[in-house]
N, C-alpha and C positions, 0 to 999 in steps of 0.2 A: 343667227337672226334672233333667237330667243334672248340671248344676253343683251343685244342692242336694244330690243324692245323694252326689256326691264330697265335698262339704263335710261331710256327716254322717259319712262314713266316716273322714275325717281327724280329726274330733272324737273318735270312738271310739278311734282310735289313740293319742290323748293322754290316755286315761283313767288314773287312778291305780289302783294295785293295792289294791282294798278287798275285804273279805270280810264283808258284812253278815250278821247272824244271821237267816237265813231258816229257818223250821222244816222239818224233814224230814217231818213229818206235820201235817195240818190238818183242820179240821172238814168240809172238802169230801169227805173220804174217807180211809181209813186210809193210802193211799199218795199221794193227790193233794196236791201242794204248792201249785199255783196253777192257776186256770182262768179265762181272761179272753177277752173279745170285742174285736176291733180292727176298726174301720171307718174307712177313710180314714187309717189310721195312728194313730187316737185310741182309747184304751181307753174303752169305752162304759159299763161299769158294774162294780160290785164282783164278787168271785168268785161263781160260780153253778155248779150241776151241769152236767155236760157235755151232757146232753140239752137243757136249756134254752138253753145257749150256742149249740149248733149250730142249733137251731130259730130263734133270733134272727138268726143270720147268713144262713141260707137264706131266711128271710122277707124280710130286707132286700135280698137279692140282691147283697151286697157284703161285703167284709171276710173275716175268718177267725177261728178259735178257736185259742188256744194253751193246751194243757194240759200241765202239768209233773208228773211222777211221780217218786218216789224208791223204788227197789227194790220194785216191786209184786209181789204173789204172782199165781199163775195166776188165782185167783178174783177178786182185785181188778182185774185187767186185762181180764178176760173181757168185761165190759160195754162198756168203751171200744173194745175190738177189734171187737165186734159193731156198735157204733154207727157206726164209721167204715169198716167193711168191711176191716179189716186182714188181710193174708194170715197163715194159721196158722203158716207156717214163720218169718216175721219176728216174729210174736208170741212164739213159743217162744224165739227168739234174744234178744228184748228182756227176757224174764222171767228166763231162766237166765244171761244175760250170758256172760262169758269168751269174747268173740268178738274176732277180729282186725279192724282197721279195714277197712271195705268199703262198697260202694254197690250196692244191688240195686233193680231196678225191678219193681213189681208193678202192672200195668195203669197207672193214673194216679197211683200212690203211690210215692214214693221212700223206701227204708229205708236210712239211713246210720248207720254205727257209727264213733264217735270214741273213741280212747283218751285219757283225760285224765291229765295228769302233774303232780305237784307235787314240790317239793324239800323233803326232810325235814331240818329243822335239827338239828344235833348239835354239842355242845361240842368233841368230838374224834373224828376218824374212827378206827374200830377195825375189826377183821376181821369184825365182825358188825353194823356200823352199817347201818341202812337209809338210803340216800341218795335214792332215787327212789321215790315212791309213785304207784301207778297206779289209775285207775278207768275207768269207761266212760259214755258218753252215746250213747243210741240215739235217732234222730230219724226220725219218720214225717212225711213232707211230702206233703200233698194240695193240691187247688185251694182249699179253704176251711178247712183245719185244719193244725195242727202239734202233734204229740204227742211230747214229750221224756221219755225214761226214763233216769234217772241211777242209776248204781251206784257205791258208794264213799263215803267220808266227806268228800271234798273235791270241788271243781269245781262249787260251787253256781251255778245259773243265775239266782238272784235279782238280783244286781248287774247282770248282763247285761240282764235284762228291764227293769230300771229305766233303764239307759242307752239302750236301744232306745226306750223310751217317751218319752224326752226328745228323740228324733229321729223325729218322726212321718212326715217325708218319706221316711225309709228303710223304716219299717214299712208305708207305703202301697204298697210294691212287692209285698206279699203274703207268703205263707208262706216262699217261697224266700229272702226277706230275713232271716228268722230263721235259716234253715239256714246262710246265709252268715255271719251274725254268730256263730253257734256255732263254725263252722269257723275263723273268724278269731280268736276268743277262745281256742280250743284251741291253735292254732299260736303265738299270742303267748305263751301259757304255756310252750310248748316253748322259745321263745327265752330266756325268763327262767331256766328250769331248766338249759339247756345252759350258760349263763354261770356259774351256781352250781356245777355239776359241774366245769367247767373250773377254778374256783378250788381245789376239792379236789384235782384232779389236779396243779395247780401246786404245792400244798403238799407233796404226796408227791414230786414231782420234785425240789423243793428239798431235801427230807430225804435223798433217795437220793444226791444229788451234793454234799451239804454235807460238807466235809472234817473238821469238828470234831464231827460227830454220830456216834452209834453206828450199827450196821447197821440199815437200814430193815426194817420188818415186811412180809414178802411177803404176809401175809394181807390187809393193807390194800389192796395193789395188786390182788390177786385180787378182793376185794370191790368195788372200784371198777369193775373190768372186768365183773363180774356185773351190777351196777346199770346200767352203761352198755348192756349187752346188753338188759336189760329196757326201757330207754329206747328203744333202737333198734327193738325189736319194736313199740313204739307208734307210732313216727314213719314208718319206711320204707314200710309197707304203705298208708299214707294217701295216698301220692303218686298212685296210679292213680285212686282215687275223685275226688280234686280235679281231676285232668286231665280226667276224663270230664265232670264238672260244668261245666268251662270250655270244653269243645269240643262235646259231644253235645247235640242239641236236645231236651232233656226238656220235656214240656208244662208242668210246674209251675215251670220255671226261666225267668225272663225273659231275653231275649237280652242286655239291658244288664247284668244281674247276672252273666252268664258272664264278663265282663271282670274283675269283682271276685273271682270264684273263681280266675281265672288269677293274680291278684295274690297270693292266699293260697297257691296252689300254688308260686309263686316263693319266698315266705317259707319254706315247708316244705322246698323244695330247699336253701335256705341252712342250715336246721337239720340236714338229713340230711348235708350236706357237713361241718358242724362235728362231728357225731357220728362220722363215719368218720375224720376227722382225729384226734379225741380217742382213738378206739380204737387207731389206729396209734401215737399217742403213748404210750398205756398199754403197748402191746406193747414199744415201745422202752425205756420205763422198766423194765419187768419184765426184759428182756434185760440192760439195764445193771446192774440189781440182782443178777441171777444171775452176771454176769461179775465183779462186785465180790466176791461171796461166793467164787467160784472163786479169784480173786486172793488174797483173804484166807487161804483154805485153803492155797494154794501158799506164801504167806509163812510161815504157821505150820509147814508141812512143812520149809521151808528152815531155819528156826530150830532145829527139832528135829534135823534132819540135821546141822547145824553143831555143836550141842552133843554129839551122839553121836560125831562125829569127834574132838572135843576130849577127851571122856572116854575114847575108845578108846586114846589114848596111854598114860596111867597104867595102864589095865586091861591092856594088852599087856605093859608092862614088869613090872608086879607079877605078872602071870601067869607070865612067864618065870622070875623069881626066886623064885617060890613053888613051883617043881617039886621042891625039896629034894634036888638032886643034891649030892654031896660035892665034886666037882671042877668048880667054876664060877669064872670070872674075877671078881676083886674080892670074892670071898665072904668072905675073911679079912682084907681090906684095911681099915685104920682109916678111911680117907676114902671108902670105897665107898658107904656109905648116903647121906651128904650129896651125893656126886657124882650118884647116881642121881636123888635128889630135884631137884637142879638141872637135870639133863637133862630130866626130866619137866616142870618148870615152864617152862623155855625153849621146849620143843616145844609145850606147850599155849598159851603166850603167842603164839608165832609163828602157829600155826593160827588162834587167836582173832583176831589182827590181820588176817590174810588174809581171814577171813570178814567182818569189819567193813568192810574196804576194798571188798569186793564187794557190800556191802549185804545180806548174809545175816543179820547180827546188828545 
């Protein structure tokens, strides 16, 4: 069984990035996307109401129910919460969302929150471009049920459900196998997003250090940093829940599955390291950009100062000879005017040549 489970996990790692069109609403209920019974890892029948599904499982004494919901209201979730005895605090978090990644245990039920992340495609990065989109998946895991609550327009679990159904030996491990699959799927999406964000950062870095391009837009750099901060808030807090799932003996988590949670935690650690490295890189790019702006301003000031020094020569000479005194040297001399112009031209040329030689002009 261990070898089959490892093979199933490897198959899921080779999955292609597909996003099938799974409806956000279904005839099962205004917020219920899917409700299915799994016995021995095999889906038993078509979608049915939650009450019938759990009765079927408990009558058989084996298997579990997997119910998926999308942004349910309090009224829509109340019946399911009562049916499975979900804790009111966890139910409130699941309905209202905007939670940080966490793991909480309520008697024999685990409540886990995952932040889903997607990369928002854009033709050109601007100071207002959205780079990272986030959503949430809440998972209630019991001995014979899994209830998933999804918030946001991305992160559909439909493709994941189909992939799991193609690996019944993995689903046979029970509800914790679904929890592991969701955690693994979420972290895999993190890996894809961090690579795409790194491409954007590389583009900005190239622009900042390109000698033939104009000054980079600081707003783009700040926007990338803001989006990376949002990404970081989704990733970093998830480390503790995954570590607990891989080490603590929760009744609903099989000991063998704890090994696979540890593998997911290692992947998450890799993502976290990449995010921290990218954040440091963005800080360095921003500092380099500010240094370039300062250097450019200093060069402009040197040019202005050089031209002021050149213009000061004729200004000074003309100022002296414009004082209208009667007794001034060369005032009545025939060659006085061309001589003064020659002196001014030679002095300006000498000063200009000196500034050009020193790189000020």
